[in-house]
C-alpha positions as CSV (number, residue, x, y, z in Angstrom):
1,M,23.8,-27.1,-309.1
2,I,24.3,-24.7,-305.8
3,E,20.2,-23.9,-304.8
4,I,20.2,-20.0,-304.0
5,E,17.7,-19.0,-301.3
6,K,15.5,-16.3,-302.2
7,R,13.9,-15.7,-299.3
8,D,14.5,-13.3,-296.8
9,F,15.4,-15.3,-293.6
10,M,17.2,-18.6,-294.1
11,R,15.2,-21.6,-293.1
12,M,16.0,-24.0,-291.1
13,H,15.4,-27.4,-291.4
14,I,14.3,-29.2,-288.0
15,D,13.2,-33.0,-287.5
16,T,11.8,-32.2,-284.4
17,T,7.4,-32.7,-283.6
18,I,4.9,-29.5,-282.9
19,N,1.6,-29.3,-280.5
20,Y,-0.9,-27.1,-282.1
21,K,-4.6,-26.1,-281.0
22,Q,-6.8,-23.8,-282.6
23,K,-7.0,-20.2,-280.7
24,I,-11.1,-20.0,-281.4
25,D,-11.6,-24.2,-280.2
26,A,-8.6,-24.9,-277.9
27,N,-10.2,-28.9,-278.9
28,N,-9.2,-28.0,-282.4
29,S,-5.2,-29.2,-280.9
30,G,-2.8,-31.6,-282.1
31,K,0.5,-33.5,-282.6
32,G,2.7,-33.1,-285.9
33,L,5.7,-33.4,-287.2
34,V,8.0,-30.0,-288.3
35,Q,9.3,-29.8,-291.9
36,D,11.4,-26.3,-291.7
37,L,10.9,-22.9,-289.5
38,S,12.4,-19.6,-290.4
39,A,11.9,-15.8,-288.9
40,T,8.4,-15.5,-290.4
41,G,7.0,-18.8,-290.7
42,I,6.9,-23.0,-290.7
43,A,6.3,-25.7,-292.4
44,F,4.4,-28.9,-290.8
45,L,2.9,-32.0,-291.3
46,T,-0.3,-32.8,-289.5
47,S,-2.8,-36.1,-289.4
48,K,-5.4,-33.1,-290.3
49,P,-6.0,-31.5,-292.4
50,L,-5.9,-27.3,-290.5
51,A,-8.7,-24.4,-291.7
52,L,-6.9,-21.8,-293.9
53,D,-6.8,-18.1,-292.6
54,A,-7.5,-20.0,-288.8
55,E,-4.7,-19.4,-285.6
56,Y,-3.3,-21.8,-284.0
57,E,-1.1,-21.4,-281.0
58,I,2.1,-23.6,-281.4
59,S,4.8,-24.9,-279.2
60,I,7.9,-26.9,-280.0
61,T,9.8,-28.2,-277.5
62,P,13.8,-29.1,-278.5
63,G,14.8,-32.5,-277.3
64,V,18.0,-30.5,-275.0
65,N,17.2,-28.5,-272.0
66,T,19.5,-25.7,-272.7
67,T,17.5,-24.5,-275.9
68,P,14.2,-22.9,-274.8
69,P,10.9,-24.1,-277.0
70,F,9.6,-22.5,-279.2
71,N,6.7,-21.1,-278.6
72,A,4.3,-18.6,-281.5
73,I,0.9,-17.6,-282.4
74,V,0.4,-18.9,-286.3
75,C,-1.6,-18.5,-288.9
76,I,-2.4,-21.2,-291.7
77,I,-1.6,-20.1,-295.1
78,R,-2.0,-23.1,-297.0
79,T,-2.8,-27.2,-296.8
80,D,-1.9,-30.1,-298.8
81,K,-2.1,-33.4,-299.3
82,N,0.9,-35.1,-298.4
83,S,1.1,-39.0,-299.9
84,E,4.4,-39.2,-298.5
85,N,4.0,-39.7,-295.0
86,T,0.7,-41.7,-293.7
87,D,1.2,-40.8,-290.4
88,Y,0.9,-37.0,-290.8
89,P,-1.2,-37.4,-294.6
90,Y,-1.1,-32.8,-294.4
91,A,1.7,-30.6,-295.2
92,I,0.8,-27.4,-293.3
93,A,2.5,-23.7,-293.8
94,A,1.5,-20.9,-291.1
95,K,3.3,-17.8,-291.1
96,V,4.4,-16.3,-287.7
97,V,1.9,-13.8,-286.4
98,K,3.5,-13.8,-282.6
99,L,6.7,-15.0,-280.5
100,L,5.1,-15.5,-277.1
């Protein structure tokens, strides 16, 4: 069966690391694993839950020098427990608020 994407923007499945820090508390920071990225949102895995509605500054640095890093401010819209990955047991969904 063919799966049809019903979103306004197509998701790109990415397997790379993400760095994040909360805007109001720079000590609340860490690394995670990106699952997918679109023009308006991102899904990634972390080792700890992130606060709903909180804004975080994120940075994704590709493994090649020809592609610039992706930096943005995101707002957390969902945090779910993810039992499939013991290193990163939380699945995070966020909307892109601003590109940096």
